[in-house]
Structure formats: structure tokens, C-alpha cells
C-alpha positions as CSV (number, residue, x, y, z in Angstrom):
1,M,0.1,0.2,-0.1
2,I,1.1,3.5,-0.8
3,D,1.8,5.7,1.9
4,Q,-1.0,9.0,1.1
5,S,0.3,11.2,3.8
6,M,1.7,14.6,2.5
7,Q,5.0,14.3,1.0
8,K,7.4,17.2,0.3
9,I,8.8,17.5,-3.2
10,A,11.9,19.9,-4.2
11,L,10.9,20.3,-7.7
12,I,14.4,21.5,-9.3
13,G,14.3,23.4,-12.8
14,A,10.8,24.4,-11.9
15,K,10.2,26.9,-14.9
16,G,11.2,24.5,-17.7
17,M,8.5,22.5,-19.8
18,L,8.7,18.9,-18.0
19,A,8.4,20.8,-14.6
20,T,5.5,22.7,-16.1
21,A,3.9,19.4,-16.8
22,I,4.4,17.7,-13.8
23,K,2.9,20.7,-11.5
24,K,-0.2,20.4,-13.5
25,H,-0.8,16.9,-12.6
26,L,0.5,17.0,-8.9
27,P,-1.7,14.9,-6.8
28,A,-3.0,16.7,-3.6
29,H,-1.3,14.7,-0.9
30,F,2.0,16.4,-2.1
31,S,3.3,19.5,-1.1
32,M,6.0,21.3,-3.5
33,Q,8.6,23.6,-3.3
34,S,10.1,24.9,-6.6
35,Y,13.8,26.0,-7.2
36,D,14.8,27.7,-10.7
37,L,17.5,30.0,-11.9
38,P,18.2,32.9,-11.0
39,D,17.5,32.3,-7.4
40,F,18.4,28.5,-7.3
41,D,21.6,27.1,-8.9
42,I,22.0,23.4,-9.5
43,T,25.8,23.5,-9.6
44,D,26.1,25.6,-6.3
45,R,26.8,22.8,-3.8
46,Q,25.8,25.2,-0.9
47,Q,22.8,26.1,-2.2
48,V,21.8,22.5,-3.1
49,L,22.9,21.2,0.3
50,A,20.7,24.2,2.0
51,L,17.8,22.5,0.8
52,Q,18.2,20.3,3.8
53,Q,16.2,22.6,6.0
54,N,13.2,21.9,3.8
55,A,13.8,18.1,4.4
56,P,12.2,17.1,0.9
57,D,11.2,13.5,0.9
58,I,11.6,13.4,-3.1
59,I,13.9,15.5,-5.1
60,L,12.6,15.8,-8.7
61,N,15.2,17.0,-11.0
62,C,13.8,18.8,-14.1
63,A,16.9,21.0,-14.6
64,A,19.2,20.3,-17.8
65,F,21.2,22.0,-20.3
66,T,19.2,20.6,-23.4
67,N,20.2,22.9,-26.7
68,V,22.6,20.5,-28.2
69,D,24.2,23.2,-30.2
70,A,25.2,25.3,-27.0
71,C,26.2,22.1,-25.0
72,E,28.9,21.5,-27.9
73,E,30.1,25.2,-27.8
74,Q,29.9,25.3,-23.9
75,Q,30.9,21.9,-22.8
76,Q,32.2,22.9,-19.1
77,L,28.7,24.3,-18.5
78,A,26.9,21.5,-19.7
79,M,29.1,19.0,-17.6
80,R,28.3,21.1,-14.6
81,V,24.2,21.4,-15.2
82,N,23.8,17.9,-16.6
83,A,26.4,15.6,-14.4
84,D,27.9,17.7,-11.5
85,G,24.5,19.0,-10.5
86,P,22.7,16.1,-10.6
87,G,25.6,14.4,-8.5
88,L,24.8,17.3,-5.9
89,L,21.6,16.1,-6.0
90,A,22.3,13.1,-5.0
91,E,24.3,14.1,-2.3
92,L,21.6,16.1,-1.0
93,A,18.9,13.2,-1.4
94,Q,21.5,10.5,0.8
95,V,21.9,13.1,3.3
96,V,18.3,14.0,4.1
97,G,17.1,10.2,3.1
98,A,15.0,11.3,0.2
99,V,14.6,9.8,-3.3
100,L,16.1,11.3,-6.1
101,V,14.2,11.2,-9.7
102,H,16.3,12.4,-12.3
């Protein structure tokens, strides 16, 4: 049986297309905090780990650098956003005992 009690979601990349679609279909038993640029940077370890104070049950990562041409031109930024950032979210998930969905 699925626990239907209120669960806290940290929605990363909350202004993007995927996150927007998710927000439209979020069941009522979830409480969501949204995070996105410019106020939240997935590549900033201090900002990511500061989410500990909110103790999310689920970290839902919708953040990504998806423009293929720009990723080829800005490889370091693409690696920070698409690899290092999710790694920081995994660290956060381990610290707070959350599930990370990437």
C-alpha cells in the first residue's frame, strides 16, 4: 500500500517545460517547493545542500542544459548542469534520506 500522507517535493528546474507539466498533474498529497534560476543554481553545492532545511521526501530534478549546439560550444557548463548538478542532488538525497528522481 502506498503511503498517502503529505510528502514534500523539491522540484528542481521548476520553470521548464517538464516541470510545468508535472505541476499540472501533481496529486493533492504532495507539497511542492519550486527551485530554478536565477534564485537557485543546481551547480552551487552550498545552495543545493541548503535544501536540507526543507527536508524534502522527494527531489525531482527537471533541470538540464538541453540545447545540443550550445552544449557542444559550452561543454564545461553542460557538464556542470547535466552531470555535477545531479551529483549534488544525489548527495542531498543521501543526507536527508530522500528519493532522487532524475
